[in-house]
Biotite code that builds the C-alpha atoms (Angstrom):
import biotite.structure as struc

atoms = struc.array([
    struc.Atom([0.000, 0.000, 0.000], chain_id="A", res_id=1, res_name="MET", atom_name="CA", element="C"),
    struc.Atom([2.980, 2.306, 0.415], chain_id="A", res_id=2, res_name="ILE", atom_name="CA", element="C"),
    struc.Atom([3.262, 2.653, -3.368], chain_id="A", res_id=3, res_name="GLY", atom_name="CA", element="C"),
    struc.Atom([-0.379, 3.719, -3.578], chain_id="A", res_id=4, res_name="GLY", atom_name="CA", element="C"),
    struc.Atom([0.112, 6.286, -0.827], chain_id="A", res_id=5, res_name="LEU", atom_name="CA", element="C"),
    struc.Atom([3.214, 7.680, -2.544], chain_id="A", res_id=6, res_name="ARG", atom_name="CA", element="C"),
    struc.Atom([1.316, 7.848, -5.834], chain_id="A", res_id=7, res_name="TYR", atom_name="CA", element="C"),
    struc.Atom([-1.575, 9.683, -4.182], chain_id="A", res_id=8, res_name="ALA", atom_name="CA", element="C"),
    struc.Atom([0.924, 12.032, -2.523], chain_id="A", res_id=9, res_name="ARG", atom_name="CA", element="C"),
    struc.Atom([2.545, 12.768, -5.887], chain_id="A", res_id=10, res_name="PHE", atom_name="CA", element="C"),
    struc.Atom([-0.796, 13.548, -7.519], chain_id="A", res_id=11, res_name="ILE", atom_name="CA", element="C"),
    struc.Atom([-1.769, 15.827, -4.604], chain_id="A", res_id=12, res_name="ALA", atom_name="CA", element="C"),
    struc.Atom([1.614, 17.573, -4.638], chain_id="A", res_id=13, res_name="VAL", atom_name="CA", element="C"),
    struc.Atom([1.413, 17.975, -8.401], chain_id="A", res_id=14, res_name="GLY", atom_name="CA", element="C"),
    struc.Atom([-1.980, 19.626, -8.132], chain_id="A", res_id=15, res_name="ALA", atom_name="CA", element="C"),
    struc.Atom([-0.695, 21.976, -5.443], chain_id="A", res_id=16, res_name="LEU", atom_name="CA", element="C"),
    struc.Atom([2.459, 22.753, -7.410], chain_id="A", res_id=17, res_name="LEU", atom_name="CA", element="C"),
    struc.Atom([0.546, 23.585, -10.521], chain_id="A", res_id=18, res_name="CYS", atom_name="CA", element="C"),
    struc.Atom([-1.607, 25.989, -8.535], chain_id="A", res_id=19, res_name="GLY", atom_name="CA", element="C"),
    struc.Atom([1.331, 27.479, -6.645], chain_id="A", res_id=20, res_name="ALA", atom_name="CA", element="C"),
    struc.Atom([3.806, 27.979, -9.473], chain_id="A", res_id=21, res_name="VAL", atom_name="CA", element="C"),
    struc.Atom([1.503, 27.840, -12.484], chain_id="A", res_id=22, res_name="GLY", atom_name="CA", element="C"),
    struc.Atom([3.088, 24.832, -14.167], chain_id="A", res_id=23, res_name="CYS", atom_name="CA", element="C"),
    struc.Atom([1.890, 23.742, -17.563], chain_id="A", res_id=24, res_name="ALA", atom_name="CA", element="C"),
    struc.Atom([-0.920, 21.245, -17.289], chain_id="A", res_id=25, res_name="MET", atom_name="CA", element="C"),
    struc.Atom([-0.801, 17.998, -19.308], chain_id="A", res_id=26, res_name="PRO", atom_name="CA", element="C"),
    struc.Atom([-3.083, 19.608, -21.897], chain_id="A", res_id=27, res_name="ALA", atom_name="CA", element="C"),
    struc.Atom([-0.381, 22.192, -22.665], chain_id="A", res_id=28, res_name="ALA", atom_name="CA", element="C"),
    struc.Atom([1.041, 22.081, -26.168], chain_id="A", res_id=29, res_name="ARG", atom_name="CA", element="C"),
    struc.Atom([4.467, 20.475, -26.480], chain_id="A", res_id=30, res_name="ALA", atom_name="CA", element="C"),
    struc.Atom([5.763, 23.516, -28.416], chain_id="A", res_id=31, res_name="ASP", atom_name="CA", element="C"),
    struc.Atom([5.122, 25.896, -25.489], chain_id="A", res_id=32, res_name="GLN", atom_name="CA", element="C"),
    struc.Atom([8.331, 27.018, -23.772], chain_id="A", res_id=33, res_name="LYS", atom_name="CA", element="C"),
    struc.Atom([8.753, 27.421, -20.011], chain_id="A", res_id=34, res_name="GLU", atom_name="CA", element="C"),
    struc.Atom([9.598, 31.030, -19.198], chain_id="A", res_id=35, res_name="THR", atom_name="CA", element="C"),
    struc.Atom([10.403, 30.705, -15.467], chain_id="A", res_id=36, res_name="ARG", atom_name="CA", element="C"),
    struc.Atom([13.440, 29.369, -13.658], chain_id="A", res_id=37, res_name="LEU", atom_name="CA", element="C"),
    struc.Atom([12.481, 26.150, -11.865], chain_id="A", res_id=38, res_name="ILE", atom_name="CA", element="C"),
    struc.Atom([14.666, 24.559, -9.170], chain_id="A", res_id=39, res_name="GLU", atom_name="CA", element="C"),
    struc.Atom([14.167, 21.196, -7.494], chain_id="A", res_id=40, res_name="LEU", atom_name="CA", element="C"),
    struc.Atom([15.956, 20.623, -4.173], chain_id="A", res_id=41, res_name="LYS", atom_name="CA", element="C"),
    struc.Atom([16.817, 16.934, -3.809], chain_id="A", res_id=42, res_name="VAL", atom_name="CA", element="C"),
    struc.Atom([17.351, 15.281, -0.428], chain_id="A", res_id=43, res_name="ALA", atom_name="CA", element="C"),
    struc.Atom([18.392, 11.762, 0.543], chain_id="A", res_id=44, res_name="GLU", atom_name="CA", element="C"),
    struc.Atom([16.184, 10.033, 3.110], chain_id="A", res_id=45, res_name="ARG", atom_name="CA", element="C"),
    struc.Atom([18.234, 8.825, 6.082], chain_id="A", res_id=46, res_name="ASN", atom_name="CA", element="C"),
    struc.Atom([15.776, 7.238, 8.507], chain_id="A", res_id=47, res_name="GLY", atom_name="CA", element="C"),
    struc.Atom([13.371, 10.001, 9.494], chain_id="A", res_id=48, res_name="ASP", atom_name="CA", element="C"),
    struc.Atom([15.791, 12.779, 8.513], chain_id="A", res_id=49, res_name="GLN", atom_name="CA", element="C"),
    struc.Atom([16.433, 14.405, 5.144], chain_id="A", res_id=50, res_name="LEU", atom_name="CA", element="C"),
    struc.Atom([19.927, 15.298, 3.967], chain_id="A", res_id=51, res_name="ARG", atom_name="CA", element="C"),
    struc.Atom([20.102, 17.787, 1.039], chain_id="A", res_id=52, res_name="PRO", atom_name="CA", element="C"),
    struc.Atom([22.373, 16.441, -1.714], chain_id="A", res_id=53, res_name="VAL", atom_name="CA", element="C"),
    struc.Atom([21.710, 18.695, -4.703], chain_id="A", res_id=54, res_name="GLY", atom_name="CA", element="C"),
    struc.Atom([19.608, 21.192, -6.615], chain_id="A", res_id=55, res_name="VAL", atom_name="CA", element="C"),
    struc.Atom([18.473, 20.604, -10.188], chain_id="A", res_id=56, res_name="ILE", atom_name="CA", element="C"),
    struc.Atom([18.029, 23.841, -12.110], chain_id="A", res_id=57, res_name="VAL", atom_name="CA", element="C"),
    struc.Atom([15.760, 24.184, -15.156], chain_id="A", res_id=58, res_name="PHE", atom_name="CA", element="C"),
    struc.Atom([16.538, 27.642, -16.602], chain_id="A", res_id=59, res_name="PRO", atom_name="CA", element="C"),
    struc.Atom([14.503, 28.817, -19.592], chain_id="A", res_id=60, res_name="PRO", atom_name="CA", element="C"),
    struc.Atom([16.373, 28.470, -22.913], chain_id="A", res_id=61, res_name="ASP", atom_name="CA", element="C"),
    struc.Atom([19.459, 26.917, -21.272], chain_id="A", res_id=62, res_name="MET", atom_name="CA", element="C"),
    struc.Atom([20.561, 23.340, -20.510], chain_id="A", res_id=63, res_name="PRO", atom_name="CA", element="C"),
    struc.Atom([19.325, 21.809, -17.269], chain_id="A", res_id=64, res_name="ASN", atom_name="CA", element="C"),
    struc.Atom([22.013, 21.350, -14.649], chain_id="A", res_id=65, res_name="ARG", atom_name="CA", element="C"),
    struc.Atom([22.676, 19.621, -11.358], chain_id="A", res_id=66, res_name="LEU", atom_name="CA", element="C"),
    struc.Atom([24.391, 21.539, -8.534], chain_id="A", res_id=67, res_name="ASN", atom_name="CA", element="C"),
    struc.Atom([25.682, 19.113, -5.910], chain_id="A", res_id=68, res_name="LEU", atom_name="CA", element="C"),
    struc.Atom([25.727, 19.900, -2.191], chain_id="A", res_id=69, res_name="ILE", atom_name="CA", element="C"),
    struc.Atom([28.865, 18.300, -0.770], chain_id="A", res_id=70, res_name="GLY", atom_name="CA", element="C"),
    struc.Atom([31.219, 15.620, -2.052], chain_id="A", res_id=71, res_name="ASN", atom_name="CA", element="C"),
    struc.Atom([30.415, 12.237, -0.555], chain_id="A", res_id=72, res_name="ASP", atom_name="CA", element="C"),
    struc.Atom([28.699, 8.956, -1.416], chain_id="A", res_id=73, res_name="ASP", atom_name="CA", element="C"),
    struc.Atom([25.238, 10.574, -1.260], chain_id="A", res_id=74, res_name="PHE", atom_name="CA", element="C"),
    struc.Atom([26.115, 13.283, -3.773], chain_id="A", res_id=75, res_name="THR", atom_name="CA", element="C"),
    struc.Atom([27.934, 10.830, -6.051], chain_id="A", res_id=76, res_name="ARG", atom_name="CA", element="C"),
    struc.Atom([24.809, 8.648, -6.069], chain_id="A", res_id=77, res_name="ARG", atom_name="CA", element="C"),
    struc.Atom([22.673, 11.639, -7.112], chain_id="A", res_id=78, res_name="LEU", atom_name="CA", element="C"),
    struc.Atom([25.222, 12.519, -9.785], chain_id="A", res_id=79, res_name="GLU", atom_name="CA", element="C"),
    struc.Atom([24.898, 8.988, -11.206], chain_id="A", res_id=80, res_name="GLY", atom_name="CA", element="C"),
    struc.Atom([21.101, 9.128, -11.042], chain_id="A", res_id=81, res_name="VAL", atom_name="CA", element="C"),
    struc.Atom([21.089, 12.511, -12.833], chain_id="A", res_id=82, res_name="TRP", atom_name="CA", element="C"),
    struc.Atom([23.356, 11.063, -15.543], chain_id="A", res_id=83, res_name="HIS", atom_name="CA", element="C"),
    struc.Atom([20.929, 8.147, -15.957], chain_id="A", res_id=84, res_name="ASP", atom_name="CA", element="C"),
    struc.Atom([17.919, 10.472, -16.166], chain_id="A", res_id=85, res_name="ILE", atom_name="CA", element="C"),
    struc.Atom([19.515, 12.782, -18.731], chain_id="A", res_id=86, res_name="THR", atom_name="CA", element="C"),
    struc.Atom([20.387, 9.831, -20.988], chain_id="A", res_id=87, res_name="GLN", atom_name="CA", element="C"),
    struc.Atom([16.739, 8.791, -21.342], chain_id="A", res_id=88, res_name="ARG", atom_name="CA", element="C"),
    struc.Atom([14.830, 10.094, -24.386], chain_id="A", res_id=89, res_name="PRO", atom_name="CA", element="C"),
    struc.Atom([11.655, 10.364, -22.261], chain_id="A", res_id=90, res_name="THR", atom_name="CA", element="C"),
    struc.Atom([10.646, 10.034, -18.620], chain_id="A", res_id=91, res_name="LEU", atom_name="CA", element="C"),
    struc.Atom([7.540, 8.245, -17.431], chain_id="A", res_id=92, res_name="SER", atom_name="CA", element="C"),
    struc.Atom([5.431, 10.589, -15.284], chain_id="A", res_id=93, res_name="MET", atom_name="CA", element="C"),
    struc.Atom([2.343, 9.704, -13.250], chain_id="A", res_id=94, res_name="ALA", atom_name="CA", element="C"),
    struc.Atom([-0.749, 11.417, -14.606], chain_id="A", res_id=95, res_name="SER", atom_name="CA", element="C"),
    struc.Atom([-4.497, 11.460, -14.197], chain_id="A", res_id=96, res_name="SER", atom_name="CA", element="C"),
    struc.Atom([-7.481, 12.688, -16.168], chain_id="A", res_id=97, res_name="ARG", atom_name="CA", element="C"),
    struc.Atom([-11.229, 12.741, -15.876], chain_id="A", res_id=98, res_name="ASP", atom_name="CA", element="C"),
    struc.Atom([-13.182, 10.469, -18.201], chain_id="A", res_id=99, res_name="VAL", atom_name="CA", element="C"),
    struc.Atom([-16.967, 10.423, -18.590], chain_id="A", res_id=100, res_name="VAL", atom_name="CA", element="C"),
    struc.Atom([-18.406, 6.907, -18.825], chain_id="A", res_id=101, res_name="ARG", atom_name="CA", element="C"),
    struc.Atom([-22.111, 6.238, -18.924], chain_id="A", res_id=102, res_name="ASP", atom_name="CA", element="C"),
    struc.Atom([-22.761, 9.807, -17.802], chain_id="A", res_id=103, res_name="GLY", atom_name="CA", element="C"),
    struc.Atom([-20.495, 9.490, -14.744], chain_id="A", res_id=104, res_name="ARG", atom_name="CA", element="C"),
    struc.Atom([-17.144, 11.208, -14.354], chain_id="A", res_id=105, res_name="SER", atom_name="CA", element="C"),
    struc.Atom([-14.294, 8.898, -13.357], chain_id="A", res_id=106, res_name="THR", atom_name="CA", element="C"),
    struc.Atom([-10.649, 9.754, -12.638], chain_id="A", res_id=107, res_name="ARG", atom_name="CA", element="C"),
    struc.Atom([-8.251, 7.518, -14.580], chain_id="A", res_id=108, res_name="VAL", atom_name="CA", element="C"),
    struc.Atom([-4.641, 7.177, -13.402], chain_id="A", res_id=109, res_name="TYR", atom_name="CA", element="C"),
    struc.Atom([-1.738, 6.187, -15.568], chain_id="A", res_id=110, res_name="GLY", atom_name="CA", element="C"),
    struc.Atom([1.611, 7.345, -16.877], chain_id="A", res_id=111, res_name="THR", atom_name="CA", element="C"),
    struc.Atom([2.678, 9.732, -19.586], chain_id="A", res_id=112, res_name="LYS", atom_name="CA", element="C"),
    struc.Atom([5.983, 9.887, -21.500], chain_id="A", res_id=113, res_name="ALA", atom_name="CA", element="C"),
    struc.Atom([7.594, 13.339, -21.214], chain_id="A", res_id=114, res_name="VAL", atom_name="CA", element="C"),
    struc.Atom([10.563, 14.454, -23.357], chain_id="A", res_id=115, res_name="ALA", atom_name="CA", element="C"),
    struc.Atom([13.196, 16.944, -22.092], chain_id="A", res_id=116, res_name="PRO", atom_name="CA", element="C"),
    struc.Atom([11.922, 19.710, -24.373], chain_id="A", res_id=117, res_name="GLU", atom_name="CA", element="C"),
    struc.Atom([8.349, 19.519, -23.003], chain_id="A", res_id=118, res_name="GLU", atom_name="CA", element="C"),
    struc.Atom([7.119, 22.050, -20.425], chain_id="A", res_id=119, res_name="PRO", atom_name="CA", element="C"),
    struc.Atom([6.243, 19.261, -17.947], chain_id="A", res_id=120, res_name="ASN", atom_name="CA", element="C"),
    struc.Atom([9.806, 17.889, -17.888], chain_id="A", res_id=121, res_name="TYR", atom_name="CA", element="C"),
    struc.Atom([10.750, 19.321, -14.436], chain_id="A", res_id=122, res_name="PRO", atom_name="CA", element="C"),
    struc.Atom([7.666, 17.628, -12.948], chain_id="A", res_id=123, res_name="TRP", atom_name="CA", element="C"),
    struc.Atom([8.601, 14.348, -14.674], chain_id="A", res_id=124, res_name="ALA", atom_name="CA", element="C"),
    struc.Atom([12.098, 14.600, -13.122], chain_id="A", res_id=125, res_name="VAL", atom_name="CA", element="C"),
    struc.Atom([10.417, 15.253, -9.741], chain_id="A", res_id=126, res_name="TYR", atom_name="CA", element="C"),
    struc.Atom([8.264, 12.160, -10.190], chain_id="A", res_id=127, res_name="ASP", atom_name="CA", element="C"),
    struc.Atom([11.131, 9.891, -11.284], chain_id="A", res_id=128, res_name="VAL", atom_name="CA", element="C"),
    struc.Atom([13.419, 11.013, -8.440], chain_id="A", res_id=129, res_name="LEU", atom_name="CA", element="C"),
    struc.Atom([10.743, 10.280, -5.832], chain_id="A", res_id=130, res_name="GLU", atom_name="CA", element="C"),
    struc.Atom([9.102, 7.150, -7.270], chain_id="A", res_id=131, res_name="ARG", atom_name="CA", element="C"),
    struc.Atom([12.059, 5.343, -8.842], chain_id="A", res_id=132, res_name="GLN", atom_name="CA", element="C"),
    struc.Atom([14.988, 6.482, -6.706], chain_id="A", res_id=133, res_name="TYR", atom_name="CA", element="C"),
    struc.Atom([13.386, 7.234, -3.319], chain_id="A", res_id=134, res_name="GLY", atom_name="CA", element="C"),
    struc.Atom([14.575, 10.840, -2.994], chain_id="A", res_id=135, res_name="TYR", atom_name="CA", element="C"),
    struc.Atom([12.592, 13.596, -1.328], chain_id="A", res_id=136, res_name="SER", atom_name="CA", element="C"),
    struc.Atom([12.154, 16.493, -3.758], chain_id="A", res_id=137, res_name="VAL", atom_name="CA", element="C"),
    struc.Atom([11.064, 20.037, -2.955], chain_id="A", res_id=138, res_name="GLU", atom_name="CA", element="C"),
    struc.Atom([10.283, 22.904, -5.323], chain_id="A", res_id=139, res_name="ILE", atom_name="CA", element="C"),
    struc.Atom([12.584, 25.829, -4.525], chain_id="A", res_id=140, res_name="VAL", atom_name="CA", element="C"),
    struc.Atom([11.078, 28.165, -7.119], chain_id="A", res_id=141, res_name="ARG", atom_name="CA", element="C"),
])
């Protein structure tokens, strides 16, 4: 059940993030460019404590970059994870949508492939870091 709770948490956080920072919704066109600087603070879970290990920066019209915090095994792990993520042509991001069936609205959950040039890419990175690698991710701006 933990996976289901994490998935529900991601969907709730995504909804809050989109309201708080005005992120592009899944219906946004792929040719729309992000015009704001987005930063994701990444922390390693160590028991019930979080240890910051890096910040991923998504500047508009510039390459994304990872800024490491420290130089130890935790930061080297994040550096390897970031290398793995940036080598993928797309990331799989959790998504949901409302579907009307027999006159009743139902929420359908699934995944969506997001390419690095799409406006939702920072949120896909957020999702992958939390779901696949177990990091705690926070939006800095």
